[in-house]
PDB file of N, CA, C and O in Angstrom:
ATOM      1  N   MET A   1     -14.325  44.148   3.927  1.00  0.00           N
ATOM      2  CA  MET A   1     -15.392  43.683   3.064  1.00  0.00           C
ATOM      3  C   MET A   1     -15.220  44.250   1.655  1.00  0.00           C
ATOM      4  O   MET A   1     -15.410  43.533   0.672  1.00  0.00           O
ATOM      5  N   VAL A   2     -14.867  45.512   1.554  1.00  0.00           N
ATOM      6  CA  VAL A   2     -14.666  46.139   0.247  1.00  0.00           C
ATOM      7  C   VAL A   2     -13.525  45.452  -0.491  1.00  0.00           C
ATOM      8  O   VAL A   2     -13.599  45.236  -1.701  1.00  0.00           O
ATOM      9  N   GLN A   3     -12.465  45.108   0.246  1.00  0.00           N
ATOM     10  CA  GLN A   3     -11.323  44.441  -0.373  1.00  0.00           C
ATOM     11  C   GLN A   3     -11.739  43.086  -0.940  1.00  0.00           C
ATOM     12  O   GLN A   3     -11.307  42.720  -2.033  1.00  0.00           O
ATOM     13  N   VAL A   4     -12.567  42.340  -0.218  1.00  0.00           N
ATOM     14  CA  VAL A   4     -13.032  41.034  -0.683  1.00  0.00           C
ATOM     15  C   VAL A   4     -13.836  41.190  -1.954  1.00  0.00           C
ATOM     16  O   VAL A   4     -13.649  40.429  -2.903  1.00  0.00           O
ATOM     17  N   LEU A   5     -14.727  42.165  -1.988  1.00  0.00           N
ATOM     18  CA  LEU A   5     -15.546  42.374  -3.177  1.00  0.00           C
ATOM     19  C   LEU A   5     -14.710  42.798  -4.372  1.00  0.00           C
ATOM     20  O   LEU A   5     -14.983  42.378  -5.496  1.00  0.00           O
ATOM     21  N   SER A   6     -13.697  43.621  -4.146  1.00  0.00           N
ATOM     22  CA  SER A   6     -12.853  44.036  -5.264  1.00  0.00           C
ATOM     23  C   SER A   6     -12.032  42.863  -5.783  1.00  0.00           C
ATOM     24  O   SER A   6     -11.727  42.796  -6.974  1.00  0.00           O
ATOM     25  N   GLN A   7     -11.671  41.933  -4.891  1.00  0.00           N
ATOM     26  CA  GLN A   7     -10.911  40.766  -5.330  1.00  0.00           C
ATOM     27  C   GLN A   7     -11.783  39.825  -6.148  1.00  0.00           C
ATOM     28  O   GLN A   7     -11.272  39.115  -7.014  1.00  0.00           O
ATOM     29  N   LEU A   8     -13.087  39.803  -5.891  1.00  0.00           N
ATOM     30  CA  LEU A   8     -13.978  38.946  -6.666  1.00  0.00           C
ATOM     31  C   LEU A   8     -14.004  39.362  -8.131  1.00  0.00           C
ATOM     32  O   LEU A   8     -14.185  38.522  -9.012  1.00  0.00           O
ATOM     33  N   LYS A   9     -13.825  40.646  -8.394  1.00  0.00           N
ATOM     34  CA  LYS A   9     -13.831  41.156  -9.757  1.00  0.00           C
ATOM     35  C   LYS A   9     -12.477  40.996 -10.438  1.00  0.00           C
ATOM     36  O   LYS A   9     -12.384  41.082 -11.662  1.00  0.00           O
ATOM     37  N   SER A  10     -11.446  40.768  -9.665  1.00  0.00           N
ATOM     38  CA  SER A  10     -10.090  40.674 -10.190  1.00  0.00           C
ATOM     39  C   SER A  10      -9.842  39.316 -10.837  1.00  0.00           C
ATOM     40  O   SER A  10     -10.397  38.304 -10.410  1.00  0.00           O
ATOM     41  N   SER A  11      -9.012  39.304 -11.863  1.00  0.00           N
ATOM     42  CA  SER A  11      -8.651  38.037 -12.501  1.00  0.00           C
ATOM     43  C   SER A  11      -7.462  37.387 -11.808  1.00  0.00           C
ATOM     44  O   SER A  11      -7.108  36.251 -12.123  1.00  0.00           O
ATOM     45  N   HIS A  12      -6.838  38.097 -10.865  1.00  0.00           N
ATOM     46  CA  HIS A  12      -5.699  37.549 -10.134  1.00  0.00           C
ATOM     47  C   HIS A  12      -6.191  36.653  -9.005  1.00  0.00           C
ATOM     48  O   HIS A  12      -7.244  36.889  -8.412  1.00  0.00           O
ATOM     49  N   ARG A  13      -5.405  35.619  -8.724  1.00  0.00           N
ATOM     50  CA  ARG A  13      -5.751  34.730  -7.624  1.00  0.00           C
ATOM     51  C   ARG A  13      -5.393  35.387  -6.305  1.00  0.00           C
ATOM     52  O   ARG A  13      -4.386  36.086  -6.193  1.00  0.00           O
ATOM     53  N   GLY A  14      -6.222  35.155  -5.325  1.00  0.00           N
ATOM     54  CA  GLY A  14      -5.936  35.634  -3.982  1.00  0.00           C
ATOM     55  C   GLY A  14      -5.122  34.598  -3.223  1.00  0.00           C
ATOM     56  O   GLY A  14      -4.896  33.489  -3.708  1.00  0.00           O
ATOM     57  N   ARG A  15      -4.686  34.971  -2.031  1.00  0.00           N
ATOM     58  CA  ARG A  15      -3.871  34.062  -1.217  1.00  0.00           C
ATOM     59  C   ARG A  15      -4.608  32.775  -0.880  1.00  0.00           C
ATOM     60  O   ARG A  15      -4.021  31.694  -0.910  1.00  0.00           O
ATOM     61  N   LEU A  16      -5.892  32.889  -0.559  1.00  0.00           N
ATOM     62  CA  LEU A  16      -6.648  31.683  -0.213  1.00  0.00           C
ATOM     63  C   LEU A  16      -6.770  30.743  -1.408  1.00  0.00           C
ATOM     64  O   LEU A  16      -6.727  29.523  -1.252  1.00  0.00           O
ATOM     65  N   ASP A  17      -6.923  31.316  -2.601  1.00  0.00           N
ATOM     66  CA  ASP A  17      -6.981  30.497  -3.814  1.00  0.00           C
ATOM     67  C   ASP A  17      -5.670  29.748  -4.020  1.00  0.00           C
ATOM     68  O   ASP A  17      -5.674  28.562  -4.348  1.00  0.00           O
ATOM     69  N   ILE A  18      -4.561  30.432  -3.830  1.00  0.00           N
ATOM     70  CA  ILE A  18      -3.245  29.815  -4.002  1.00  0.00           C
ATOM     71  C   ILE A  18      -3.031  28.732  -2.956  1.00  0.00           C
ATOM     72  O   ILE A  18      -2.536  27.650  -3.272  1.00  0.00           O
ATOM     73  N   ILE A  19      -3.401  29.017  -1.714  1.00  0.00           N
ATOM     74  CA  ILE A  19      -3.255  28.025  -0.647  1.00  0.00           C
ATOM     75  C   ILE A  19      -4.084  26.786  -0.959  1.00  0.00           C
ATOM     76  O   ILE A  19      -3.603  25.664  -0.799  1.00  0.00           O
ATOM     77  N   ALA A  20      -5.323  26.977  -1.401  1.00  0.00           N
ATOM     78  CA  ALA A  20      -6.179  25.836  -1.739  1.00  0.00           C
ATOM     79  C   ALA A  20      -5.574  25.022  -2.883  1.00  0.00           C
ATOM     80  O   ALA A  20      -5.614  23.792  -2.852  1.00  0.00           O
ATOM     81  N   THR A  21      -5.023  25.685  -3.874  1.00  0.00           N
ATOM     82  CA  THR A  21      -4.402  24.988  -5.000  1.00  0.00           C
ATOM     83  C   THR A  21      -3.207  24.162  -4.536  1.00  0.00           C
ATOM     84  O   THR A  21      -3.029  23.025  -4.975  1.00  0.00           O
ATOM     85  N   ILE A  22      -2.396  24.722  -3.658  1.00  0.00           N
ATOM     86  CA  ILE A  22      -1.237  23.987  -3.130  1.00  0.00           C
ATOM     87  C   ILE A  22      -1.703  22.775  -2.335  1.00  0.00           C
ATOM     88  O   ILE A  22      -1.177  21.676  -2.512  1.00  0.00           O
ATOM     89  N   LEU A  23      -2.690  22.969  -1.458  1.00  0.00           N
ATOM     90  CA  LEU A  23      -3.170  21.857  -0.639  1.00  0.00           C
ATOM     91  C   LEU A  23      -3.786  20.752  -1.492  1.00  0.00           C
ATOM     92  O   LEU A  23      -3.629  19.569  -1.188  1.00  0.00           O
ATOM     93  N   ARG A  24      -4.482  21.132  -2.552  1.00  0.00           N
ATOM     94  CA  ARG A  24      -5.040  20.114  -3.460  1.00  0.00           C
ATOM     95  C   ARG A  24      -3.924  19.348  -4.174  1.00  0.00           C
ATOM     96  O   ARG A  24      -4.012  18.133  -4.351  1.00  0.00           O
ATOM     97  N   SER A  25      -2.890  20.056  -4.576  1.00  0.00           N
ATOM     98  CA  SER A  25      -1.819  19.407  -5.341  1.00  0.00           C
ATOM     99  C   SER A  25      -0.931  18.527  -4.476  1.00  0.00           C
ATOM    100  O   SER A  25      -0.165  17.722  -5.005  1.00  0.00           O
ATOM    101  N   THR A  26      -1.017  18.664  -3.160  1.00  0.00           N
ATOM    102  CA  THR A  26      -0.180  17.857  -2.269  1.00  0.00           C
ATOM    103  C   THR A  26      -0.981  16.797  -1.518  1.00  0.00           C
ATOM    104  O   THR A  26      -0.472  16.210  -0.564  1.00  0.00           O
ATOM    105  N   MET A  27      -2.200  16.544  -1.922  1.00  0.00           N
ATOM    106  CA  MET A  27      -3.031  15.569  -1.215  1.00  0.00           C
ATOM    107  C   MET A  27      -2.430  14.169  -1.245  1.00  0.00           C
ATOM    108  O   MET A  27      -2.566  13.423  -0.275  1.00  0.00           O
ATOM    109  N   ILE A  28      -1.777  13.801  -2.325  1.00  0.00           N
ATOM    110  CA  ILE A  28      -1.154  12.473  -2.404  1.00  0.00           C
ATOM    111  C   ILE A  28       0.365  12.565  -2.320  1.00  0.00           C
ATOM    112  O   ILE A  28       1.071  11.581  -2.539  1.00  0.00           O
ATOM    113  N   GLY A  29       0.854  13.751  -2.003  1.00  0.00           N
ATOM    114  CA  GLY A  29       2.293  13.962  -1.883  1.00  0.00           C
ATOM    115  C   GLY A  29       2.880  14.486  -3.181  1.00  0.00           C
ATOM    116  O   GLY A  29       2.530  14.022  -4.266  1.00  0.00           O
ATOM    117  N   ALA A  30       3.770  15.449  -3.060  1.00  0.00           N
ATOM    118  CA  ALA A  30       4.396  16.042  -4.246  1.00  0.00           C
ATOM    119  C   ALA A  30       5.703  16.713  -3.854  1.00  0.00           C
ATOM    120  O   ALA A  30       5.886  17.143  -2.715  1.00  0.00           O
ATOM    121  N   ARG A  31       6.604  16.790  -4.820  1.00  0.00           N
ATOM    122  CA  ARG A  31       7.866  17.511  -4.626  1.00  0.00           C
ATOM    123  C   ARG A  31       7.675  18.974  -5.015  1.00  0.00           C
ATOM    124  O   ARG A  31       6.681  19.345  -5.639  1.00  0.00           O
ATOM    125  N   LYS A  32       8.652  19.794  -4.631  1.00  0.00           N
ATOM    126  CA  LYS A  32       8.563  21.239  -4.874  1.00  0.00           C
ATOM    127  C   LYS A  32       8.324  21.581  -6.342  1.00  0.00           C
ATOM    128  O   LYS A  32       7.446  22.381  -6.664  1.00  0.00           O
ATOM    129  N   THR A  33       9.102  20.977  -7.219  1.00  0.00           N
ATOM    130  CA  THR A  33       8.989  21.313  -8.641  1.00  0.00           C
ATOM    131  C   THR A  33       7.599  20.996  -9.168  1.00  0.00           C
ATOM    132  O   THR A  33       7.019  21.777  -9.922  1.00  0.00           O
ATOM    133  N   SER A  34       7.074  19.858  -8.770  1.00  0.00           N
ATOM    134  CA  SER A  34       5.737  19.462  -9.196  1.00  0.00           C
ATOM    135  C   SER A  34       4.689  20.456  -8.697  1.00  0.00           C
ATOM    136  O   SER A  34       3.802  20.859  -9.449  1.00  0.00           O
ATOM    137  N   ILE A  35       4.794  20.844  -7.443  1.00  0.00           N
ATOM    138  CA  ILE A  35       3.850  21.810  -6.866  1.00  0.00           C
ATOM    139  C   ILE A  35       3.958  23.144  -7.604  1.00  0.00           C
ATOM    140  O   ILE A  35       2.946  23.767  -7.926  1.00  0.00           O
ATOM    141  N   MET A  36       5.176  23.571  -7.864  1.00  0.00           N
ATOM    142  CA  MET A  36       5.419  24.846  -8.529  1.00  0.00           C
ATOM    143  C   MET A  36       4.733  24.880  -9.897  1.00  0.00           C
ATOM    144  O   MET A  36       4.083  25.868 -10.241  1.00  0.00           O
ATOM    145  N   TYR A  37       4.875  23.807 -10.675  1.00  0.00           N
ATOM    146  CA  TYR A  37       4.264  23.769 -12.002  1.00  0.00           C
ATOM    147  C   TYR A  37       2.750  23.613 -11.933  1.00  0.00           C
ATOM    148  O   TYR A  37       2.027  24.274 -12.678  1.00  0.00           O
ATOM    149  N   ARG A  38       2.262  22.746 -11.046  1.00  0.00           N
ATOM    150  CA  ARG A  38       0.811  22.547 -10.926  1.00  0.00           C
ATOM    151  C   ARG A  38       0.093  23.821 -10.505  1.00  0.00           C
ATOM    152  O   ARG A  38      -1.017  24.102 -10.957  1.00  0.00           O
ATOM    153  N   CYS A  39       0.739  24.586  -9.635  1.00  0.00           N
ATOM    154  CA  CYS A  39       0.107  25.783  -9.077  1.00  0.00           C
ATOM    155  C   CYS A  39       0.471  27.062  -9.816  1.00  0.00           C
ATOM    156  O   CYS A  39      -0.040  28.136  -9.501  1.00  0.00           O
ATOM    157  N   ASN A  40       1.353  26.941 -10.798  1.00  0.00           N
ATOM    158  CA  ASN A  40       1.788  28.087 -11.597  1.00  0.00           C
ATOM    159  C   ASN A  40       2.350  29.207 -10.713  1.00  0.00           C
ATOM    160  O   ASN A  40       1.914  30.356 -10.780  1.00  0.00           O
ATOM    161  N   LEU A  41       3.338  28.832  -9.878  1.00  0.00           N
ATOM    162  CA  LEU A  41       3.979  29.777  -8.971  1.00  0.00           C
ATOM    163  C   LEU A  41       5.459  29.896  -9.289  1.00  0.00           C
ATOM    164  O   LEU A  41       6.066  28.965  -9.819  1.00  0.00           O
ATOM    165  N   SER A  42       6.033  31.039  -8.965  1.00  0.00           N
ATOM    166  CA  SER A  42       7.485  31.177  -9.056  1.00  0.00           C
ATOM    167  C   SER A  42       8.100  30.448  -7.865  1.00  0.00           C
ATOM    168  O   SER A  42       7.403  30.112  -6.908  1.00  0.00           O
ATOM    169  N   PHE A  43       9.406  30.205  -7.928  1.00  0.00           N
ATOM    170  CA  PHE A  43      10.071  29.512  -6.829  1.00  0.00           C
ATOM    171  C   PHE A  43       9.980  30.328  -5.541  1.00  0.00           C
ATOM    172  O   PHE A  43       9.782  29.773  -4.460  1.00  0.00           O
ATOM    173  N   LYS A  44      10.124  31.633  -5.661  1.00  0.00           N
ATOM    174  CA  LYS A  44      10.050  32.513  -4.490  1.00  0.00           C
ATOM    175  C   LYS A  44       8.660  32.455  -3.846  1.00  0.00           C
ATOM    176  O   LYS A  44       8.540  32.369  -2.624  1.00  0.00           O
ATOM    177  N   GLN A  45       7.620  32.504  -4.672  1.00  0.00           N
ATOM    178  CA  GLN A  45       6.258  32.402  -4.152  1.00  0.00           C
ATOM    179  C   GLN A  45       6.033  31.049  -3.486  1.00  0.00           C
ATOM    180  O   GLN A  45       5.439  30.965  -2.411  1.00  0.00           O
ATOM    181  N   LEU A  46       6.516  29.992  -4.138  1.00  0.00           N
ATOM    182  CA  LEU A  46       6.349  28.646  -3.597  1.00  0.00           C
ATOM    183  C   LEU A  46       7.011  28.523  -2.233  1.00  0.00           C
ATOM    184  O   LEU A  46       6.420  27.974  -1.303  1.00  0.00           O
ATOM    185  N   GLU A  47       8.228  29.030  -2.105  1.00  0.00           N
ATOM    186  CA  GLU A  47       8.942  28.980  -0.827  1.00  0.00           C
ATOM    187  C   GLU A  47       8.146  29.688   0.272  1.00  0.00           C
ATOM    188  O   GLU A  47       8.055  29.188   1.393  1.00  0.00           O
ATOM    189  N   PHE A  48       7.576  30.836  -0.045  1.00  0.00           N
ATOM    190  CA  PHE A  48       6.787  31.580   0.932  1.00  0.00           C
ATOM    191  C   PHE A  48       5.590  30.756   1.398  1.00  0.00           C
ATOM    192  O   PHE A  48       5.375  30.590   2.599  1.00  0.00           O
ATOM    193  N   TYR A  49       4.813  30.242   0.448  1.00  0.00           N
ATOM    194  CA  TYR A  49       3.595  29.512   0.803  1.00  0.00           C
ATOM    195  C   TYR A  49       3.889  28.175   1.478  1.00  0.00           C
ATOM    196  O   TYR A  49       3.177  27.796   2.408  1.00  0.00           O
ATOM    197  N   LEU A  50       4.910  27.456   1.039  1.00  0.00           N
ATOM    198  CA  LEU A  50       5.253  26.195   1.698  1.00  0.00           C
ATOM    199  C   LEU A  50       5.668  26.444   3.146  1.00  0.00           C
ATOM    200  O   LEU A  50       5.250  25.720   4.049  1.00  0.00           O
ATOM    201  N   GLY A  51       6.482  27.461   3.362  1.00  0.00           N
ATOM    202  CA  GLY A  51       6.893  27.804   4.724  1.00  0.00           C
ATOM    203  C   GLY A  51       5.700  28.154   5.599  1.00  0.00           C
ATOM    204  O   GLY A  51       5.601  27.704   6.741  1.00  0.00           O
ATOM    205  N   PHE A  52       4.806  28.953   5.061  1.00  0.00           N
ATOM    206  CA  PHE A  52       3.606  29.353   5.798  1.00  0.00           C
ATOM    207  C   PHE A  52       2.753  28.134   6.147  1.00  0.00           C
ATOM    208  O   PHE A  52       2.331  27.977   7.293  1.00  0.00           O
ATOM    209  N   LEU A  53       2.499  27.275   5.163  1.00  0.00           N
ATOM    210  CA  LEU A  53       1.638  26.110   5.384  1.00  0.00           C
ATOM    211  C   LEU A  53       2.277  25.087   6.316  1.00  0.00           C
ATOM    212  O   LEU A  53       1.577  24.421   7.079  1.00  0.00           O
ATOM    213  N   LEU A  54       3.590  24.957   6.263  1.00  0.00           N
ATOM    214  CA  LEU A  54       4.288  24.061   7.193  1.00  0.00           C
ATOM    215  C   LEU A  54       4.184  24.593   8.625  1.00  0.00           C
ATOM    216  O   LEU A  54       3.905  23.832   9.552  1.00  0.00           O
ATOM    217  N   ARG A  55       4.406  25.888   8.802  1.00  0.00           N
ATOM    218  CA  ARG A  55       4.331  26.483  10.145  1.00  0.00           C
ATOM    219  C   ARG A  55       2.934  26.378  10.738  1.00  0.00           C
ATOM    220  O   ARG A  55       2.783  26.183  11.944  1.00  0.00           O
ATOM    221  N   LYS A  56       1.923  26.504   9.905  1.00  0.00           N
ATOM    222  CA  LYS A  56       0.536  26.450  10.376  1.00  0.00           C
ATOM    223  C   LYS A  56       0.026  25.016  10.545  1.00  0.00           C
ATOM    224  O   LYS A  56      -1.057  24.808  11.091  1.00  0.00           O
ATOM    225  N   GLY A  57       0.790  24.038  10.084  1.00  0.00           N
ATOM    226  CA  GLY A  57       0.389  22.643  10.247  1.00  0.00           C
ATOM    227  C   GLY A  57      -0.535  22.115   9.175  1.00  0.00           C
ATOM    228  O   GLY A  57      -1.163  21.073   9.361  1.00  0.00           O
ATOM    229  N   HIS A  58      -0.634  22.816   8.051  1.00  0.00           N
ATOM    230  CA  HIS A  58      -1.482  22.366   6.947  1.00  0.00           C
ATOM    231  C   HIS A  58      -0.746  21.407   6.015  1.00  0.00           C
ATOM    232  O   HIS A  58      -1.374  20.677   5.248  1.00  0.00           O
ATOM    233  N   LEU A  59       0.571  21.408   6.082  1.00  0.00           N
ATOM    234  CA  LEU A  59       1.415  20.518   5.279  1.00  0.00           C
ATOM    235  C   LEU A  59       2.434  19.840   6.183  1.00  0.00           C
ATOM    236  O   LEU A  59       2.811  20.364   7.231  1.00  0.00           O
ATOM    237  N   THR A  60       2.870  18.661   5.750  1.00  0.00           N
ATOM    238  CA  THR A  60       4.020  18.011   6.380  1.00  0.00           C
ATOM    239  C   THR A  60       5.062  17.785   5.301  1.00  0.00           C
ATOM    240  O   THR A  60       4.738  17.668   4.119  1.00  0.00           O
ATOM    241  N   MET A  61       6.305  17.724   5.718  1.00  0.00           N
ATOM    242  CA  MET A  61       7.395  17.451   4.789  1.00  0.00           C
ATOM    243  C   MET A  61       8.076  16.172   5.242  1.00  0.00           C
ATOM    244  O   MET A  61       8.394  16.002   6.419  1.00  0.00           O
ATOM    245  N   SER A  62       8.295  15.276   4.292  1.00  0.00           N
ATOM    246  CA  SER A  62       8.997  14.038   4.618  1.00  0.00           C
ATOM    247  C   SER A  62      10.037  13.767   3.547  1.00  0.00           C
ATOM    248  O   SER A  62       9.936  14.259   2.423  1.00  0.00           O
ATOM    249  N   THR A  63      11.030  12.983   3.909  1.00  0.00           N
ATOM    250  CA  THR A  63      12.065  12.583   2.962  1.00  0.00           C
ATOM    251  C   THR A  63      11.809  11.138   2.597  1.00  0.00           C
ATOM    252  O   THR A  63      11.886  10.246   3.442  1.00  0.00           O
ATOM    253  N   LYS A  64      11.505  10.916   1.340  1.00  0.00           N
ATOM    254  CA  LYS A  64      11.267   9.558   0.866  1.00  0.00           C
ATOM    255  C   LYS A  64      12.481   9.120   0.072  1.00  0.00           C
ATOM    256  O   LYS A  64      12.921   9.812  -0.846  1.00  0.00           O
ATOM    257  N   SER A  65      13.002   7.998   0.423  1.00  0.00           N
ATOM    258  CA  SER A  65      14.230   7.523  -0.205  1.00  0.00           C
ATOM    259  C   SER A  65      13.944   6.905  -1.566  1.00  0.00           C
ATOM    260  O   SER A  65      13.398   5.806  -1.663  1.00  0.00           O
ATOM    261  N   ARG A  66      14.315   7.613  -2.594  1.00  0.00           N
ATOM    262  CA  ARG A  66      14.255   7.102  -3.967  1.00  0.00           C
ATOM    263  C   ARG A  66      15.627   7.270  -4.602  1.00  0.00           C
ATOM    264  O   ARG A  66      15.757   7.480  -5.808  1.00  0.00           O
ATOM    265  N   GLY A  67      16.626   7.174  -3.772  1.00  0.00           N
ATOM    266  CA  GLY A  67      17.977   7.327  -4.271  1.00  0.00           C
ATOM    267  C   GLY A  67      18.476   8.752  -4.249  1.00  0.00           C
ATOM    268  O   GLY A  67      19.684   8.985  -4.286  1.00  0.00           O
ATOM    269  N   ASN A  68      17.566   9.710  -4.189  1.00  0.00           N
ATOM    270  CA  ASN A  68      17.990  11.113  -4.211  1.00  0.00           C
ATOM    271  C   ASN A  68      17.491  11.900  -2.994  1.00  0.00           C
ATOM    272  O   ASN A  68      17.621  13.123  -2.950  1.00  0.00           O
ATOM    273  N   ASN A  69      16.926  11.206  -2.019  1.00  0.00           N
ATOM    274  CA  ASN A  69      16.423  11.844  -0.791  1.00  0.00           C
ATOM    275  C   ASN A  69      15.536  13.054  -1.069  1.00  0.00           C
ATOM    276  O   ASN A  69      15.734  14.120  -0.487  1.00  0.00           O
ATOM    277  N   SER A  70      14.567  12.890  -1.950  1.00  0.00           N
ATOM    278  CA  SER A  70      13.647  13.974  -2.293  1.00  0.00           C
ATOM    279  C   SER A  70      12.750  14.319  -1.117  1.00  0.00           C
ATOM    280  O   SER A  70      12.346  13.448  -0.346  1.00  0.00           O
ATOM    281  N   ARG A  71      12.446  15.597  -0.993  1.00  0.00           N
ATOM    282  CA  ARG A  71      11.508  16.046   0.034  1.00  0.00           C
ATOM    283  C   ARG A  71      10.111  16.077  -0.561  1.00  0.00           C
ATOM    284  O   ARG A  71       9.874  16.716  -1.585  1.00  0.00           O
ATOM    285  N   PHE A  72       9.197  15.384   0.087  1.00  0.00           N
ATOM    286  CA  PHE A  72       7.807  15.334  -0.339  1.00  0.00           C
ATOM    287  C   PHE A  72       6.951  16.127   0.635  1.00  0.00           C
ATOM    288  O   PHE A  72       7.180  16.113   1.844  1.00  0.00           O
ATOM    289  N   PHE A  73       5.972  16.810   0.092  1.00  0.00           N
ATOM    290  CA  PHE A  73       5.033  17.582   0.893  1.00  0.00           C
ATOM    291  C   PHE A  73       3.667  16.929   0.776  1.00  0.00           C
ATOM    292  O   PHE A  73       3.234  16.556  -0.314  1.00  0.00           O
ATOM    293  N   GLU A  74       2.990  16.794   1.917  1.00  0.00           N
ATOM    294  CA  GLU A  74       1.661  16.189   1.934  1.00  0.00           C
ATOM    295  C   GLU A  74       0.714  17.031   2.775  1.00  0.00           C
ATOM    296  O   GLU A  74       1.107  17.625   3.779  1.00  0.00           O
ATOM    297  N   THR A  75      -0.540  17.067   2.343  1.00  0.00           N
ATOM    298  CA  THR A  75      -1.577  17.790   3.067  1.00  0.00           C
ATOM    299  C   THR A  75      -1.930  17.036   4.344  1.00  0.00           C
ATOM    300  O   THR A  75      -2.104  15.817   4.319  1.00  0.00           O
ATOM    301  N   THR A  76      -2.037  17.749   5.449  1.00  0.00           N
ATOM    302  CA  THR A  76      -2.405  17.148   6.735  1.00  0.00           C
ATOM    303  C   THR A  76      -3.927  17.174   6.907  1.00  0.00           C
ATOM    304  O   THR A  76      -4.649  17.713   6.068  1.00  0.00           O
ATOM    305  N   GLU A  77      -4.397  16.585   8.005  1.00  0.00           N
ATOM    306  CA  GLU A  77      -5.829  16.640   8.326  1.00  0.00           C
ATOM    307  C   GLU A  77      -6.289  18.089   8.482  1.00  0.00           C
ATOM    308  O   GLU A  77      -7.391  18.445   8.064  1.00  0.00           O
ATOM    309  N   LYS A  78      -5.452  18.907   9.079  1.00  0.00           N
ATOM    310  CA  LYS A  78      -5.779  20.327   9.232  1.00  0.00           C
ATOM    311  C   LYS A  78      -5.910  20.989   7.859  1.00  0.00           C
ATOM    312  O   LYS A  78      -6.798  21.816   7.649  1.00  0.00           O
ATOM    313  N   GLY A  79      -5.035  20.630   6.934  1.00  0.00           N
ATOM    314  CA  GLY A  79      -5.112  21.151   5.573  1.00  0.00           C
ATOM    315  C   GLY A  79      -6.366  20.692   4.853  1.00  0.00           C
ATOM    316  O   GLY A  79      -6.977  21.458   4.109  1.00  0.00           O
ATOM    317  N   LEU A  80      -6.751  19.437   5.075  1.00  0.00           N
ATOM    318  CA  LEU A  80      -7.987  18.923   4.479  1.00  0.00           C
ATOM    319  C   LEU A  80      -9.197  19.657   5.043  1.00  0.00           C
ATOM    320  O   LEU A  80     -10.166  19.912   4.328  1.00  0.00           O
ATOM    321  N   GLY A  81      -9.137  19.997   6.332  1.00  0.00           N
ATOM    322  CA  GLY A  81     -10.206  20.793   6.941  1.00  0.00           C
ATOM    323  C   GLY A  81     -10.313  22.162   6.291  1.00  0.00           C
ATOM    324  O   GLY A  81     -11.415  22.661   6.062  1.00  0.00           O
ATOM    325  N   PHE A  82      -9.168  22.771   5.993  1.00  0.00           N
ATOM    326  CA  PHE A  82      -9.164  24.054   5.291  1.00  0.00           C
ATOM    327  C   PHE A  82      -9.833  23.898   3.925  1.00  0.00           C
ATOM    328  O   PHE A  82     -10.642  24.738   3.531  1.00  0.00           O
ATOM    329  N   LEU A  83      -9.497  22.830   3.206  1.00  0.00           N
ATOM    330  CA  LEU A  83     -10.084  22.624   1.877  1.00  0.00           C
ATOM    331  C   LEU A  83     -11.597  22.441   1.948  1.00  0.00           C
ATOM    332  O   LEU A  83     -12.322  22.946   1.091  1.00  0.00           O
ATOM    333  N   ARG A  84     -12.080  21.726   2.961  1.00  0.00           N
ATOM    334  CA  ARG A  84     -13.532  21.564   3.126  1.00  0.00           C
ATOM    335  C   ARG A  84     -14.190  22.924   3.371  1.00  0.00           C
ATOM    336  O   ARG A  84     -15.217  23.237   2.769  1.00  0.00           O
ATOM    337  N   ALA A  85     -13.601  23.725   4.249  1.00  0.00           N
ATOM    338  CA  ALA A  85     -14.146  25.058   4.537  1.00  0.00           C
ATOM    339  C   ALA A  85     -14.087  25.952   3.296  1.00  0.00           C
ATOM    340  O   ALA A  85     -15.006  26.731   3.043  1.00  0.00           O
ATOM    341  N   TYR A  86     -13.013  25.835   2.532  1.00  0.00           N
ATOM    342  CA  TYR A  86     -12.849  26.639   1.319  1.00  0.00           C
ATOM    343  C   TYR A  86     -13.923  26.272   0.289  1.00  0.00           C
ATOM    344  O   TYR A  86     -14.507  27.152  -0.343  1.00  0.00           O
ATOM    345  N   ARG A  87     -14.179  24.974   0.124  1.00  0.00           N
ATOM    346  CA  ARG A  87     -15.234  24.535  -0.807  1.00  0.00           C
ATOM    347  C   ARG A  87     -16.600  25.063  -0.366  1.00  0.00           C
ATOM    348  O   ARG A  87     -17.396  25.512  -1.190  1.00  0.00           O
ATOM    349  N   ASN A  88     -16.864  25.003   0.942  1.00  0.00           N
ATOM    350  CA  ASN A  88     -18.135  25.529   1.456  1.00  0.00           C
ATOM    351  C   ASN A  88     -18.265  27.016   1.159  1.00  0.00           C
ATOM    352  O   ASN A  88     -19.336  27.475   0.762  1.00  0.00           O
ATOM    353  N   LEU A  89     -17.202  27.764   1.343  1.00  0.00           N
ATOM    354  CA  LEU A  89     -17.216  29.195   1.050  1.00  0.00           C
ATOM    355  C   LEU A  89     -17.455  29.440  -0.437  1.00  0.00           C
ATOM    356  O   LEU A  89     -18.219  30.331  -0.806  1.00  0.00           O
ATOM    357  N   GLU A  90     -16.806  28.654  -1.289  1.00  0.00           N
ATOM    358  CA  GLU A  90     -17.022  28.795  -2.740  1.00  0.00           C
ATOM    359  C   GLU A  90     -18.484  28.548  -3.095  1.00  0.00           C
ATOM    360  O   GLU A  90     -19.060  29.261  -3.917  1.00  0.00           O
ATOM    361  N   GLU A  91     -19.078  27.535  -2.471  1.00  0.00           N
ATOM    362  CA  GLU A  91     -20.490  27.234  -2.735  1.00  0.00           C
ATOM    363  C   GLU A  91     -21.388  28.381  -2.288  1.00  0.00           C
ATOM    364  O   GLU A  91     -22.316  28.762  -3.001  1.00  0.00           O
ATOM    365  N   LEU A  92     -21.112  28.931  -1.107  1.00  0.00           N
ATOM    366  CA  LEU A  92     -21.910  30.058  -0.615  1.00  0.00           C
ATOM    367  C   LEU A  92     -21.791  31.272  -1.528  1.00  0.00           C
ATOM    368  O   LEU A  92     -22.776  31.968  -1.770  1.00  0.00           O
ATOM    369  N   MET A  93     -20.599  31.525  -2.030  1.00  0.00           N
ATOM    370  CA  MET A  93     -20.374  32.695  -2.874  1.00  0.00           C
ATOM    371  C   MET A  93     -20.955  32.526  -4.274  1.00  0.00           C
ATOM    372  O   MET A  93     -21.213  33.518  -4.955  1.00  0.00           O
ATOM    373  N   SER A  94     -21.165  31.293  -4.711  1.00  0.00           N
ATOM    374  CA  SER A  94     -21.679  31.073  -6.066  1.00  0.00           C
ATOM    375  C   SER A  94     -23.205  31.123  -6.119  1.00  0.00           C
ATOM    376  O   SER A  94     -23.788  31.123  -7.204  1.00  0.00           O
ATOM    377  N   LYS A  95     -23.846  31.164  -4.968  1.00  0.00           N
ATOM    378  CA  LYS A  95     -25.328  31.188  -4.949  1.00  0.00           C
ATOM    379  C   LYS A  95     -25.849  32.579  -5.157  1.00  0.00           C
ATOM    380  O   LYS A  95     -27.061  32.788  -5.171  1.00  0.00           O
TER     381      LYS A  95
END
């Protein structure tokens, strides 16, 4: 509990904030570079979070043929459920 309160005062984003940002940016599908820039993450950070979200089932990865076989990441139903819960938590904390 103390850690949560200290993070509220911090200007740094927490893991849940970063996860929510990634899930929002992949709702309609996005490539790694796009996600990295939208979420303001380093490549190393992006790799960590994408791997985590894929393993947990919050993201899916597909290859869409546009001549370069780009890998696209999309938010799953489970990821959308996380975003709904995250928004509810934000609302509770802002009251």
